[in-house]
C-alpha positions as CSV (number, residue, x, y, z in Angstrom):
1,M,0.0,0.0,0.0
2,V,1.3,3.5,-1.0
3,F,0.6,6.5,0.9
4,V,0.6,9.8,-0.7
5,Q,1.3,12.7,1.4
6,K,-0.8,15.8,0.3
7,K,1.1,19.0,0.1
8,S,-0.4,21.7,2.3
9,S,-1.3,25.0,0.6
10,T,1.1,26.9,2.9
11,S,4.0,24.6,1.7
12,T,3.0,25.5,-1.9
13,F,2.8,29.2,-1.0
14,N,6.3,29.0,0.7
15,Q,7.7,27.4,-2.5
16,L,6.1,30.2,-4.6
17,I,7.5,32.9,-2.4
18,T,11.0,31.2,-2.5
19,I,10.9,31.0,-6.3
20,L,9.8,34.6,-6.8
21,F,12.4,36.1,-4.4
22,I,15.1,33.9,-5.8
23,F,14.3,35.2,-9.2
24,A,14.4,38.7,-7.9
25,E,17.7,38.2,-6.3
26,I,19.2,36.8,-9.6
27,V,17.9,39.8,-11.5
28,I,19.3,42.2,-9.0
29,F,22.6,40.4,-8.9
30,L,22.8,40.4,-12.8
31,R,22.1,44.1,-12.7
32,L,24.9,44.7,-10.2
33,I,27.3,42.6,-12.4
34,L,26.4,44.5,-15.5
35,K,26.8,47.9,-13.8
36,L,30.2,46.8,-12.4
37,L,31.3,45.8,-15.9
38,N,29.9,49.0,-17.4
39,A,27.7,47.2,-19.8
40,S,26.7,49.6,-22.6
41,E,23.1,50.7,-22.7
42,Q,23.4,51.0,-26.5
43,S,22.9,47.1,-26.6
44,S,19.1,46.6,-26.8
45,F,19.3,43.7,-24.4
46,I,21.2,45.7,-21.7
47,H,18.7,48.6,-22.2
48,W,15.8,46.4,-21.8
49,F,17.4,44.5,-18.8
50,Y,18.2,47.7,-17.0
51,G,14.5,48.8,-17.5
52,F,13.2,45.6,-16.3
53,S,15.4,45.4,-13.2
54,L,14.7,49.0,-12.4
55,Y,11.2,47.9,-11.2
56,L,12.9,45.8,-8.5
57,V,15.5,48.4,-7.5
58,Q,13.4,51.6,-7.8
59,P,12.2,51.6,-4.2
60,F,15.8,51.6,-2.9
61,L,17.6,53.8,-5.6
62,N,19.6,56.6,-4.3
63,A,19.3,55.2,-0.8
64,F,23.2,54.9,-1.1
65,P,25.5,56.7,-3.5
66,S,26.9,54.7,-6.4
67,T,30.7,54.4,-6.3
68,S,32.7,54.8,-9.6
69,I,35.4,52.2,-10.1
70,E,38.2,53.9,-12.0
71,G,36.0,54.7,-14.9
72,K,35.5,51.0,-15.7
73,G,32.0,50.8,-14.2
74,Y,30.4,51.5,-10.8
75,L,29.1,49.8,-7.8
76,E,25.4,50.4,-7.3
77,L,25.1,50.1,-3.5
78,S,21.3,50.5,-3.8
79,S,21.1,47.3,-5.6
80,I,23.1,45.4,-2.8
81,F,20.7,47.0,-0.3
82,A,17.7,46.0,-2.5
83,A,18.9,42.3,-2.6
84,L,19.3,42.3,1.1
85,M,15.9,43.8,1.8
86,Y,14.2,41.4,-0.6
87,G,16.0,38.5,1.1
88,L,14.8,39.7,4.5
89,I,11.3,40.2,3.3
90,A,11.2,36.7,2.0
91,F,12.5,35.2,5.2
92,L,10.0,37.1,7.3
93,L,7.1,36.1,5.0
94,I,8.1,32.4,5.2
95,F,8.6,32.6,8.9
96,L,5.2,34.2,9.4
97,I,3.5,31.7,7.2
98,R,5.2,28.8,9.0
99,S,4.4,30.1,12.4
100,L,0.7,30.6,11.4
101,E,0.6,27.1,10.1
102,H,1.9,25.6,13.3
103,K,-0.6,27.5,15.4
104,S,-3.6,26.1,13.6
């Protein structure tokens, strides 16, 4: 006899939150790398990617100054802060969902 364990809806929701926030972290990390390497906005992909990733970084832009790295690119500290904040938000959401699940 085989028993199939049914996934709870909170487990599925936790996985969805995890996937979305990992995606956001990857996008922000790629933006940071492209800025560090001074990727040209003349490229249509880079121009599109900066516009797309701006939605994730926008709430944190100009929170910290960007630092130029000898004319080769610049370190966008706001992107690092955004990645940290999204990670913290994901952790807190999952913690809250798990604690509510254990109470019921």
